[in-house]
N, C-alpha and C positions, 0 to 999 in steps of 0.2 A: 282421414285416410292418408292424405299427403303428408301430414305432420308425423304420422307413425312411420311412413316410409323414409322420410328425411331423418327421423330419429334413429332408425335402424341403419341408415347409410353412414352415420357418424362413426368414424374409425375407432373412437374411444368406446362407444357402445358395442361395436362388433368385437373389440378386444375383451370387454367385460363378459359378453355372452360366451365367447370362445373359452375364456378361463373358467367360467361357471360350468360349462359342459365338460371341460377337462377334469376339473375337481370332482364333478358329479360322477364321471366315469371311474375315476380313481376310488371314490367313496364306495360305489357299488361293487367294484372289483374286490376291494379289501373286505367289505361286508360279506360278499358271496364266499370268498375263500374261508373267512372266519366261521361262516355258517356251518361248513362241513365238519368243523371241530367242536362247535358249541351248540348245535341245533337241539340236542336232547335236553341239555340244561335249560335252554331258552324256550323250549316248548311251553313250559308252564307260565311264562311271563308275557306271551303274545297278547293275551286279553287284559293284562295289567299295565297298560301303557302309561296311564296317569298316576299310578301308585309309585311315589318317589322312594318308598322304603325298599322296593325291589329293584335290584340291579341285574342287567343282562350280562351274559358271558361273551357275547359278540364283541369284537374289538371296537365296533362303532355303536355300542350300546343298544338301547331299545329300538332306535330308529333303524339301525343296521339289521337287528334281529327281525323286526317286522317286515322290512323291505325284502330281506332274503327269504323269509317264510312265504311271502306273497309270490315272488318271482320264481323261486326254486321249488319249494315244497308244494305250494298250491298251483304253481305255474308249469314251467317248461323244464324243470330239472337242470341238468348241465347246459342245456340249450340257452338258459338265461344268461350265461357268460357272454353271449353275442351282444347283449344290450350294452354293457360298458364299452365293448369294442366299437359299436356303432356310434355311441356318444363321443368316444375319443375321435373318431373320424369326423364327426360333426364339429368338434372343437377345432380341428385342423382347418375345416372349411371356413370358419369364422376368423381364426387367427392368421392363417396363411393364404386365405383366398384360393383354396383348391377348387377344382371344377365341380359345379353343382351336378353335372351329368354323372360324374364318377361317384359322387356321394349317393345319388339315387340308385345307381346300379349296385353299390355296396349294400344299401338298405334292402333292395329286392333279394339279393343273394343271402343276406343276413337273416331275413325273415324266413326264407325257405330253409336255411341251415338250422335255425332254432327249432322249427317243426320237425325236420328230419332227425336231428339229434334226439329230441324228446321221444318221438315215436320209436326210433331204433332202440333206445335204452329200455323202453317199455316192452318192445318185441323180444329183446334178449332176456327178459324176465330176471334181471339181476336182483338178488335178494334185497338190496337196498333200493327201495322205491324212490329215494331222493334223486337218483340220476335221471329218472324219466319225468318226475313231477306228476301231479294229479292230471294235468291236461294230456301229457304223453301217455299215461296209463289208460285214461278214458278213451282217447283217440284210437289207441291200439286195439282195445276191445271192440269199439264201434266198427273200425275198418275190417277187423277179422270176421265180423258177422256177415260181411258182404263177399269178401274174397278169400277168407280162410287164412290160417297162419302161413301156409306155403305161399299163397298169393301175395300176402303182405311182404314176406321175406324177399320174393322175386322183385316186387315193386321197389323196395328199399335199395336193393343192389342196383337196379336199373337207374333209379334217381341219382345214386352216388356216381355211377359211370357217366350219366348225362352231365352232371356237374363238372366232373374231371375233364370230359371231352370238350365242353363249351368253355370252361374257365381257362384251360391250358392249351386250347386249340389242338387237341390230339386227334389224328386221323390214322387209319390202318397203314397208309403209305408212310407216314412219319415214323411209326413204330417199326415197320419193316426196314426203312432206311437206317434208323438208329441201330437196329439189331445187326444189319449187314455191315455197317461201318465198324461196329465194335468187333465183329468176327474178323474182318479184314485186318484191323489193327492187331488183333491177337495172333493172326497168321504171320504178319510182318515182324512182330516181336519175337515169335518162336523161330522164324527163319534167320534172324540176325544173330541168334545165340548158337 
């Protein structure tokens, strides 16, 4: 146990882990972007991973196609893009020694955002089910059984407002103050002309 901790404390190992996470986040991001352009062609090769005669259309080949299929199509749709973002933040933690507490907070918000994005796209019933993913689509149906479509819509708006309020520290007083100072500036500008 101590040897593992001392191994992880080595600055060279931390740098290697940091770069690994950085390149993994870049790999997933490129694979996910490519997926939206090549998913239909790659659909047939998902189960042909070991067949070397078949090539994928994804920019990152069969690995990219399979990972994208898992995270986007069978997973959380567009919400899956949060994964490379969180991996990128993790790489900064190892490379630049950013605060662990900030990383944990980012992971908490990131996981909530993934689920919210996925369910919202499922709720919007966009013709392309890729945006919601299977999980978003299924969660959407499940939640609507309990609170209905209207209840889910209200809940999604409430959760978005909660995120904005907590993340950006917005209060009614702050909004009123911003609105009144903007009005006063407009009055000053019009009175000088």
